[in-house]
N, C-alpha and C positions, 0 to 999 in steps of 0.2 A: 420614326414618324419618317414620310416621303420626302424625302431630296430631290424632289421632280422641278426643276425650273418652270414654274408655271409660265404657258404663254413664250417660251422660248423657241416655237417649233416657227413661228411667225410671227412678226410684228412686233416682237421686244417689249409685252406689256405682260406684266408680271400679275396676270391673273387666267385662272379658267374659269370662263366666261359660258356660264348653263342655263341661265335666265331667258331667254331665247336665240331662234335662228335666225332674228333682225338684228343683231349686236355683230354678225360680221360687219369686214372694215372690205371694202372693194381690192381684188388682188392686181398685184401691178401692172395682170395683160387689160386687164377692165379698166385700170387706167388709163393707159395707152390709145384704150377705144372712144372713153370717153372723152380725152384729146384731142384723138383727130374727128370724131365725130365731126360733117357738115350740116350744117343746121338752119333753117328757116323758121318763120313765122307760124307756129299754129294755129294757131285762133285764125288764120289767112289759111289754113292748110297746104305750108306750103313748106314742112320741114320735111326732108326725105326719110330721116333714119325712122322719124316717127310713123308716114305714112307705110314706110316698108313691114316696119315692125307688128303693125296692125296687121295689114294683110298677111303677113307671115303666122300671127298668130290665130286668126280667126279659118287660118285653112289649116294647120296644127288640131283646130278643135270642130273641125267638121263642120262651120257656123258660115253664115253672106259676110258676117263684116265685125271690126272690134273697135275697140275707142281705149285707149290709153287714158291711166287716173293715175290722178298723185297719185292713192293709199287704195287697199280692202275695203278699209272704211266708205269713202267716196264712194269708191265702185258700187260697195253694196244698196248705199242710201239713194244711188241713183237708178239702178235698177228696182226696186222700192216703186222709187218713184215714177219709172217706166210705165211700170207693168198699174202702179193703181192711183187711185185717185184719191179725192179725200172723201171722208166719208167708208172708203176703202180697207178692208183689213187684210193681212197675210197670216198665214199660220209658220207658227216656227219652233221647234223646241225650244223649251225653259233656259237653257243652258248653252246653245247656239251662241255664238259670234254676232250675229248678226241683232238680234233683240238683248244679250249680256253685255254686252262689250261695247255699245259702241253709243253709247251717250242716246237713245231715243229718237235718232237723228230721223228715222219716218216718223213717227207721232209728233215731235216739235216742228219738223220742217216743213211735212206733207198733210196733218193733221190724217196721215193712214195708221188704224189701229193697229197691234198685234196681236193674235191672239196664240199666246205661248202655250204649246204641250210638255210633259214628261218627256225629258231622253230617256230610252232605256240604257242600260250599260252598254251599250256598244254605238252610241252616236243616232239610231232610231228613233223613229214615232213609232208609234202602235197604225194600223191601217186604221183597225178600227177608231181609235183616237181622231183622226184625221176625218173619216167619214165625216164621224160623227158634231165636228167642232167645224163642219159647213155651214152655214149660214140659209135659212129658205128666202126665199127673195120677199120677205115683207118688212117693209115702213119700220117696223121696230128695229129692228137690226142693221151693222155697216153690213156691207155685202163683199163677202169672200173671196179674191178676187188672185189670191198668190198662195203655192206652199212654196218655202221653202228652208232645202236643207246642205248640210254643209259637208265636205269630203277633202279632207281626216275630217274626224270629229275628237279632237281630244287627242290626237295621233293614230289613231281604229281609223280604220276602210273600208265606209260603206259597199254591201255588195253589190255587185252589180245584177243582180236577182232583186235583191230591195227598193234598189231606186228605181230599177223598171216599175215593178212594181205599184211604189208609192207615186211614181208621174201618171200611170195609166190611169191612176183610183183619180187624181189630179184633172185631166185632162179629161176626163169623160162625166166628170163634173161641170167643167167649168171654166176651171180656174189654169193658171200660168205656172212656172215652172221655173225657180230659181236654184243656182247650187253656188253658196260658199263656197271654191275651190281655192282656197286663199293657199291649201297645200296640198294642190292636188295634184303634182309633179310625183310630191311621195308620194301620194296612192296609187300610182300608176306606175312608179318601178315596186312597190311595195307588193302589188297585186299581178305586175308584169302585163299589164293592160294597157291601153294607149291613153293615152289624155281624151282625147276622140270619144274614146267608147264608151270611158268615165260619162261623158259629160252627155252625150246623142241622146238621151232622154226628156232634155231640160231644153227649156224656153231661150234662156239666156244662164251666162256663167259668168263669175270674177273667179282670177286667177292674180296670186301678186308673185311677185320680182324679190319682194324685199326681206323674204322667207328664207328657205330652203336656196335658193337659188341662189342668192349670194349679193345680192343692187342693194346700190342705197335707197333706194326709195323705187314706185312704182308698181302700177295694176295694171289689171286693163278688162274693158267688159265687154262681153262678148254675145250674140246674140242675132236674128236677123235684121236686117237692114234698116225696116219700118224700127222696131224698138231700140237700135242704137243710134238713130238720128233722135231718136224721143231723147234715151240719156246722154245725147252732144248737148239736148237743152237743156236737160237741167244741170250738166254739169258745171256751164256755162253760169248758170241761178248759183250757184253753192262756190263760188271764187277759181271754177276749177281749167278756167281757159286759163292753158301755159303759153307759152313762147317760143324760145327756143328751148325746148324741150327735147332737142333730139340729143342734146349732152347727157340727157336721161335713159332716152329710149336705147342709145346707143348702148351703154352697160345691161340695161335689160336685155336687148339681143344679145350682148356676148357670153349673158347669164344662160342663155337660152342655149348656145352651142356649144358650150363647155361646162357646165354644171351641174343638168341633169343625169349624166349617170354616175357623176359621183355622188347623187344622194344613198345610194345605197351602202356606202362607207359610213357615211351619219346611223343609218340602221345598225348596221352592223356595232358602230363603239354603244350604241343606244343598248341594246342584247349586250352587250361586255357590260356597261354599268349596272344592268338594271342585275344581269348575274349578278356582280360581285357584292352587289349591296342587299340582294335576297340571301345570300347564305351570311349573313350579318346577324346577330341577335337582337331581335324587337325590330327588326323591320319587312315591313310586306312591301312588296314590287309586285305592280299592276307590268304583267309582261309588255314590253310596247309592242306593237307593230310597224312602228315607222319609227321617227327620230326624238319620239314624248315618252321619258318615265315618270310617273307619278308615283308618287313615295308616303307609306303613311310608317311613324315610330309610336313606339307604346309611347306610352307614361307625358303625352300631352309634351312630348319633348322638342318638338319639332323648332318653335321657333329659335331657343339654344342652340340646336344643331345647322341652325341657316348664320346665324352670328358664329358658331365653332369656325363654322367654311369659308367663312367669309374673310377671318383672321386666321384661316394657311391659305387661301389665295383664291378661292374656289365660290363662284355665287349661283344662287339655287332661287328660285321662287315659292313661298306658299301661302298662293292664291286657292287651292284646291291640293288642300292637303298640302307635299312639298314636290316642285317640280323641273327636271333635269331636262333641256335639251340639246341635244348636240347638230353639228355643227360642221361648214368649214372650215372656221379658227379653234376646232377642237383634235387632239391626236389624242391616240391612243396614252402614250406616257401622262396627257390631263387627268384623263378615263382614269386609270391606275393611282392620280394621286388623290384624284375626290374621294375613291372609295378608301385609297389610305386613312385620308383624312376625317372620313365618315366615321370609322372602325376605329382611329383613334380617341372621338368623341364618346362612342360608347365603352372604352374602355376607364372611362374618366371615373 
């Protein structure tokens, strides 16, 4: 049994939390940035940190404007509502976060119909399937207005060639395009490309600060000035008009400055975890491209393994097989402990 003291590297917590990269705690430097932030009422547009961050992110992604959002779900919802009206539809992956894990918000709140398509193993949607799903201009059908893709998807990076082809198809057929880029910075680091390159072909993009970048909260919607103005109205409707939000924007700004390049460490630790688990009997691992490791264990023992790991101070989830996510609050010792605890379970 491993003698690693989980969480001893930072924060004094007695766990190795691999459930998600959303569980990170603000670093001392980030807390200092939050405490020092000058603030104003953002509903009146006078919070200086928010205004500066929106300009910074828009320039970073090569778009005209950006709008701070409280979450990626809110950002994606406002994106769909900005692109589509009642009776419209958007094409999306069956396993995309925008469709599967956001409470059906576009349908419930916007009367926008999703048209889900099967995700290929790499997260793409077949171009022929996209083309076939676009409805003709006929009163019998919902009006197809938007194609929504996701990068990364289950930790996998969509290729630039694919996104260019998919967006070209959508635009040629009169559709707008939206990218759920919650982990777009992971995709950029893994592919050695800029986020502007990855976002170039999309009309709008959503990014998150509260995942691999380690901020406690926050997302950003990015697009043209006109589109962002529409999303601003939608944000107000869903209760997203925040006041002295510069406290949160300061954390996001700090994360952009200090936590992007270090994502490579998360990717390296994910590979270390994947390699260690793959060497164990009865374990099948999907090789990770970024910071998410998916694992299958033979004999239907997944729930029992999760219970065993929890008892050993390691947390993971089991929504799609078993999922382990590395992040800035996990170190090499924690990964070694997780591998050792799994090995211990398999020997029992």
